[in-house]
N, C-alpha and C positions, 0 to 999 in steps of 0.2 A: 713224291708222286709227280715230279715235273717231267713226265714223259713227253716227247714230241708227238704231235698228232699223227705223223706218219708211222710211228712205231706201234700204234694201238689199232687193233682190228677186232671188232668194229669201232668206229668213232663214237656212235651213239648206240647204247645197248639197253633195251627195255625188257625186263623179265617179270612176267606175272603181275604187272602193275594194275592195281585196282583202287577205286575210290567210291565210297558210299558216303553221301552227305548226311549229317546228323538229321534225324527225324524221317529219313527216307528208307523204305524197305527194299528199294531197287537200286542196284549200283549204277552210278553214272559211267563207270569204267570197270570192266571185268577182265582180269587175266590177260592183259595186253602183252604181247611179245613181238618186238621189232628190233632188227639190227640194221644199222646204216653205216656204210664204209666211207672212207675218204674219197672225195670227188663224186659222190653220188647225190642225186637230187631225188628225194623221196616225197611223193605226194600223198597226203593223208586226206582221204576223200570220204565225204558223207554229207547227208543233209544237215540242216541246222538242228542242234540238240542231240546229235549222234554221239558226242563225247570228244570231239576234236579239241575244243578249247580247254576242257578239263585235262586232257593229256598234256597239252603245252604248259598249262599252269603248274602241273605236277613237275614237269621237267625243270621249270624255273624256280621250283620250291616256293611258289606262292600258295600252294596247297600241300598238305601232308598226305602221303598215300595211306590207304587203309590196309594194303598188302602189296607185296612185291617190291622190286628194286629197279633202279635205272642208273646209268652212269654216262657221262659225257667226257670224252678224252681221258677216261679212267677215273674221273672224279665222281663220287657218289652225289646224287642230286640233293640229298638231305644234309649230309655231313660236310660237303665241300661246295655248297651253293655259291659262296662268294667267289671262289676260284673259278667256277663255271661262268658266272656273270661277267667276269673280267675278260673272258676269252671269246665270247660269242656276240653276234649281232642278233637282236631280238626285236620283233614287232608284235605288239599285242593286237587282238582282234577289236578291242575297244580303246584305241590309242588315245590316251589322256595326256594333256600338256598344260603348261602354265598359260592361261588365256591372255595375260597382260604382257607376256614376252613376245618379241618378234621372232620369226623363224631363225634369224641370224643369232639372236641372243640365246635362244634355246640350244642351237647346235654348238655354239661356243661353250655353253655350260656343259653339255655332254662331252665335248672335246676335252675340257679341263678335268673331267672325271676319269678319263682314260689315258693311259700312258702311250697307247699306240694309235690314237686317233689323228686325223689330219684335217684341219679346218679348210685348207686350200682344196683338198679333195672333196670336201662337203660342198664347197661353192661350185665346183665343176659338176657334181651330181645335180645340184639345184638347176644349173643351166640346162642339163640334159633333160630333166623332168619338167622344166618350165615352172619351177617353184618360186614364189615371191617370198624372199627372205626378210623383207622390210615391213610387212604387215603384221599386226598383232595376231597371234594364233587364234584368239577368240573371234576374230573377224573373218577367218578363212572358211570356205565351204568344206564339206566333208572330204571331197576329193583332194583339195589343196592341203588340208591337214594331213591326209594320208601320204602325200608326197614328202612332207617333212619327216614323217615317221619312217618312211623308206630310207631317206637320206641318213638319219641317225643310226639305222640298222647296218647300213653298208659303209659308212664313212671311215671305219677303221680297217677296212679290208679283212674282216674276220675269216677264220678258217672254218667256222661253224655258224650257220644262220638258222634261226628258229622263227618262223613267220606264220602268223595266224591270220588267214584270209587277207593276204597282202594287197590284192588288187581291188579290194572293196572301195567303191566310190570313184575309181579312176576311169577316165574316158578312154576309148579304144586306142588312141595314139599313144597315150602315156602307158597303157598296158603293154604295148609293143616295146617301149623303152625298158620297162621293168623286165620283160622276158629277156631282153638283151643283157641286163645286169645279172640275171640268174645264170645265163650262159657263160658270161665272163667269169663269174665266181666259180662255176664248175670247172672251167678251163684252168684256173689257178689251183685246183685241187680242193676247193671248199666242199664241205658236206652241208646239205641243205635239207631241212625238215620243214615242210610247208603244208599247212592245212588249206582245204578249199572245198566248196560244194559244187564247183563248176568243172566238169570233166574236160571240156575243150581246152581250158587253160593248162590243166595238168598234163594233157596230151602234148602240149607244145614244149613243156619244160622238163618233165620228170623222166627218170630212168625206170622207176618202179612206183607202184601205187598200192597202198593199203586201203581197203574199203571197210569202213566202220559203220555199224548199225546198232542203235540202242546200247552203246557202250562196249560192243564186242567186235573184234576184227573178224569179218566174215570171209574175206578173201585178200590175197596178196599176189600181185602179178606184175610182170614187167610190161611196159607199153607195147612191145612187139607182140607179146602173147595176147594182149587184149585186142590188138588190131587183127591178129590171125583168127581170133574167135568171133569177130564181128559177123553177124548173120546177113543173109540176103533176103529181101522181100520180093515175092512174085505175086502179081495179080493176074490170074488166069481166067479167061472167059472161054467157055466151050460152046460149040454148036451142038446143043443137046445136053443131056444130063451130065453133070460133073462126076467123075469116078471117085467120089469122096472117100470111100472105104480103102481103095488102093492107095490114094495119096496119104491118108492117115497112117498107113502101115509102113511108109518109107522112113528109114532111119534118118534122124536129123531134121525131120519136118515137123513143124508145129502149125496147126491151122488157126488162123486168127479170125477169119470170118468165112461164112458160106451163105451167099444170098443168091437164090435162083441157080443160074448156070455159072456164076462167078465165085471163085475161091481165092482168098488172100492167105498166103502162107509165109512163114519164116523158115529159111533153110540154113543150117550150119553144116560144114563139111562138104564132101563131094556131091556134085550135082548129077552124076551119071544115072543114078537110080531114078531120080525124078524125071529126067528126059526120056528114059526108057519107057516109063509109063505114059508120058505125054505123047510119045511117038505113035502110040496105038489109038489115039483119039483125035477127033477133029477140033483143033484149037483155033478159035476165032481171033483171040487177042492175047498177047503176053507182054506185060510191063514188068520191069525189074529195076530195083535200086538197092545199093548196099547200105546197111545201117552204119552210121558213123559211131564213134566211141560213145558219144553222148547218149544215143539211142540204146546202144548195147548196155550201158550202165543202168539205164532205166529198166530195161528188160531183166538185167541181172538182179536188181532189187525186187522186181515183181516176182521172179522165179523163187527167190529166197523166201518171200512172204507166203508163197503158195505151199512151200514144203512143210 
C-alpha cells in the first residue's frame, strides 16, 4: 500500500465516521463524511465541544470509531495507524510535552524518531516563531509551548498536517507567521486538516470549511461561497411610519429590530427590490455595513438553531 500521495484522490477520506463514548446516549460524532485532496487546506469549524477534537483523535487512532471508516493516503486509520503517524505532522489541542526537557532536547528527540525530520529546519522554524529552545518546557507559557508544538508538526515538511486549534495561545504576530507556514505548506502540495472555533483565522488560510455542531456536519462550503453569502445590514430611519409589512415581504430580507420609525434589517442577494420600496417613502437616514464572515457564521448557527 505504498502509493505516493499524488496518486490518491482524496488524500483524506472520512466515511460515516461516528463515535459514542461509553455511558453516553448521545454521539460525540455522528456520520461524518469529508474528503480532502492534495494541496487543500480544510478548516473544521465549530464551537468548543462540537466534536472537532474527537474527529482528530479518531483520525490519529487515539480513539476507536463506533461506526464508519477513514483513510489517510490510502491507509486505514485503525489498521494502518503506525504508517499514518510516520507520514504526517500532528499537533494536538492539549499539546503535552516532557516538562524537564528543553525545547531543543524535545525537538531532537522527535527528530530521532523520524527518518525524514530535519533538526536544522527545526532551528530555523524556531527563529521564525521566536521560540526559546533552551528553556525547560515546564517553564514556558502556554503560547511559547504552542510554538514548540508547531515546530515539531512542521519540522519534517510533511505532506499531510492534522492540527487541532493550532493558534491557541499565540500572540497576533506569531499567528501571522503561522499563517505563512500554512501557505508555504499548501504551495508545496501539502494537505491540511485544521480545527478551529475562530472563523476569521480560517478565512485567512483555508480553501474549504466544514461547520460542525453537536457532532454533526451541518454545512460544507468554500471560502468564496461563504463570502458571497455574507449579508448586508441596513439601519433605516423614516420620516413617518416605517412600511414594515412591505419590507417584511421583500425576498432575502430579515428584520432584526423595529423601534418607532427605525428598522434594522439583514439583506442577502440583490438589493433592487429593497430600494424600489424605499424610493416610495421619505427616508431620513440610511446606514449600511457588510457582515464579515465571523458575523455570518454566528447568524448561520443561529438560523440552524431556529430550524
